[in-house]
N, C-alpha and C positions, 0 to 999 in steps of 0.2 A: 380496542380494535373495533372498527364499525362493522355492522351487519353486512354492508356491501363488500368489504374486504374479506370478511370470514366466509362469504359465500362463494369466494373463487373456487371453483371446481376442484375440490380437494380430492375427489376420486380420481380425476384426470392427472392430478399432480402425483398421486400415489402410484398410478399405473405407468406414467411416462417418465422415462430417464431425464434427469435435469440436463439442460443445454446451457451452461453458463455463457454470459456474454462477456467476452474478454476483448480488451483493446490492445492490439499488437504494435509495438514500436520497433522499428529496425534500428538497432543501436550501431552495429557495423556488419560487415559482410558476414554472413552465417550466425550472427548473434542477434537474438530478438528478445525484447523485454515485453511481458504482458501484464496488463493491469485488470484484475478481476473487478466486476462491477456487482451491484446488488441484484442484478437481473439474471433469470435463467435458471435458478436453482429451485429447490423443493422446500426450502424454509418458509415459515409462517410467522404470523404475529409480529413481535418486536424484531425478530431475526430476518424478516422478509427481504429478499427472497433467495439470496444465494450466500448465506454465512458460511465461511470456511474455517472459522475459529472454533476450537474444540474446548476452550476453556471459558466460554461466555454463557453457559447454562442451557444451551440447546441439547436436544436428545442427540447422543453420539452417532447414532445409525444415520441420521439426516446429514449430519455434517460430513461423514465419510462418504455418503452418496454424492454429495456435492463435490467433495474432493476427487473422487474417482472420475467424475464427469470432467473435471478440470485436467486431470492426468490424460484423459483420452484425447482433449484438444491439443495439449502441449506435445503429447507423443511419448511421455516418459513420466515416472513417479516424480513428484516434487519434494525435494528434501527440506525440511524444516528443523528449527530448534527452539527451545524455549527462551524467549526473548525477556531479558531482565534489566534493560536500560543501563548496559554496562559498555566497556570498551573491548570485550572479549570477542575474538575472531577465531573461527576453526575452519579447517580444511573439510569440505563436506563429506568426505569418506568417514569422518568421525560423527557425522550427524545421523538422526533417525529418519528413515524413510516414512513419509507420512501415511503411507497405506498399512503400517503395522497396527497392532492392537492399540486401543486407547490408552492402555496401561503403560505401554512402551513408548508412546509418543513424546518427543520432547525432552528426553532424559538428558541431552546435553544443553546446558545453559550457555547461551552466547547471543551476541547481537550482530554478528557478521559471519559470512560464510564465503570461502573462496574455493574454486575447482579448476583443475586443468583437464577435466575429462569431458570429452564431447558427449552430448545427449544426456547430460545430468543436469537436471533443472534445480535450481535453489530458489527458495521463496522467503518473503518477508511479509509478516502479518502487520497490518495497520488499521487504525480508525481514527487517526489524526496525526500520528507521527509520520515522518518522512523516510520513504525508502529510497536509497541511492545505489545505483548499479554502475559498475565499471567493467570495461573489457579491453583486453589487448588481443586483438584478433590474430595478429602474427604468431603470437606465442600460444595462443589458443587458451588463455586464462581469463576467467570472469569472476566477479565478485559482487556481493550484495550486503548492504548494511541497514540496519534498523536505526534511524537517527531522531530519536526523540530529543528534548532539551537536555536531559541528563546525559544521554549517550554522547551527543555533540560536545558537551562540556568536558565529558570523561576522555574524549579522543578516539571514539570508535571509527571515524572515517580515516583519521591518519593511520590507525592500526590496520585497517582494511587495505590501504595502499601499500603499507609496509609488507603485508602478508602476500599481496599479489607479486610484489617485486622479489620477494624471498623465493616464490615459486618460478620466477624467471621472466615476469613481465617487464617491459621497458616503460619507465615513467613517461617518456616522450611520446609513446604509442597508445597511452591509455585514452579511452573514450568514456564519457560519463553521461548519465541522465538521471534527473530527479522525478520521483513519482508523485502520486496524489498526497497532499498533506494539508494541514490547516494553514491558512495564509496569515500574514502579519496583522491584517486588520481584524482578523477573527480570534486570534489567539491571545486573549486577555490574560495577563498574570498580575500577580501582586508587585507593587513598586519595588521591593527588594529584590525579587526574582529578576524583574526587568532590567534593573540597573546592574545587577551582578552579570547577567547575560551580556549586556552591552559593553561592559568593561572587557570581557573576553573576546566579543566580537563586535567592534565598534560600529555604530550605525544601524544596528539591528532592532533597537527599541522603536516601537510604533506607538500610535494613538489608536486603540481599537475602536471599532464601530459601536461597542457597548459601553464606552465612556472612560475606560481606564487605560493604563499602559498595557501594551502587548509586545511580542517579540516575533521576529521573522526567521524561523528556523531554517527556511531554504536559503535566505541570504546568507546565514552563517555557514551553511554547507558549501555554497559557492566560494566563500572566503577561504575555507579550509582547502577546498580543491585548487584554488588559485595559489595558495601558499605551497601546495604540493606540486606545482607546475602543470596543473590541469586546468585550462582556461580556453577562451575563444572558441575555435572551431572544434576543440576536443569536448565540448559540452553540446549534447544534442537536446533540443528543446522539445519535450513531449507534449506541450500545451496545444499546439495547432491540431495534432491528431486527436487529442482528447476532446477539444472543443467541437471539432466536426462530428465526432462520434456522439457527443451529447446531444447535439441538435438533430442529428440523423434519427436518434432513438426517440425523439420527443413525442412521435405519434404512437409509440409502443404502449399498449394498454397496461402492461406490467409496470412501466415507468410511471404512468399517470396514477396508478394505484398507490404508489410509494408515498405520494402526498397525503393520502388519508392514514397510512401506517405512521407517518411522522407527525400526524396531528396538525399539519399546516395548511389544511383546506385542500380543495379539490383542483386547483388550478396550477397545474405543472408549468404552463407558459409564463405565468406571472413569476413563479419562482426563477425560472430561467431568465426572464427579463432583468431580475434584480441581481443576478449572479455577475460579479466582477471578474472572478478567476475560476475558470473551469477545473483547475487543479486542486482548488480548496475543497477539502473534504466536508467542511460545514456548509458551504455555499451550494455545491453541486450535489443535488440528491442521487446522482449515480453512485456515490460513495458512502460507506459508513462512517459515521462520526460520533465519537464518544461524547464530545461536548454538545452536539445537536441533541442527542438522546437525553442528556441531563436537562437540558433547557426544556424539552418537551415532556419531562417526568416519566420517561420510559424506565422500566426496571432492567431491560436488557438492551444489548446492542451487538450486532454482528461484527466480523472482522473480514476485510478484503485480503487478498493475497497478491502480491506483486512478484513477478517471476522472471529470472533471466536463464537463458539456455543457449548454448552453442551447438549448432548441428554439424555434423562431420561433412 
């Protein structure tokens, strides 16, 4: 961490409540999805500035301060689970409220949540994996899934749809959106993994910008949704809103400081000029990215939280 970043008014940070910068997406009437960004929290060093993950090495009190600030913006506690790259989906009434003690957090292991209760927010942690959100506004049912490569191959997204239908959702009324994730040109994997993934989801293998084969997890998710009868106008594109928010925030001093935290030079504008996909966690510095952190030699990396909530 450079001296200039280390000198960011730590006293002011300690005395001022975090104000996380969230990007809202109107999924349907009364249903909103929120994407947390790296901006507006009290985290420092490798976790700068709004880490919401309690399992990535940051001091727990700071993580919970950031989470409380997110709760305040959302208007209700965000319910989370321990994500294990599975196909497990639970009703959020079984989940652990994230404002409980660190010891109690995430005792439920799952990668998807559904709820039929208004004003109950459920969230998905990511730092390269794909969060997918679904809603049936007529029946008042929403769902969220953590879709990494393993989860997609295990069937987590199909299980989420099935769980929502079991609660009373109508397949033809489901609306979906895909959140921040690593894109196909940045998600380089081994040849065996790429070929196995492509056999299950044809056409998802890519040629990564790092020279080897890659995979496109968002394309795989769209294939699954289409197979489940969710396609066309039922898919809400989050990228226009995210792109606008990214460039709107370009002049934010904290956003500019992230370039130094990432070890990629001081020029945020240059990074944004090179960005092909604003939803890509590796390309867009608004997001946490495990793979970016590894490439930069960082010891730690934070987690963003993508959230869905239906208001009464």
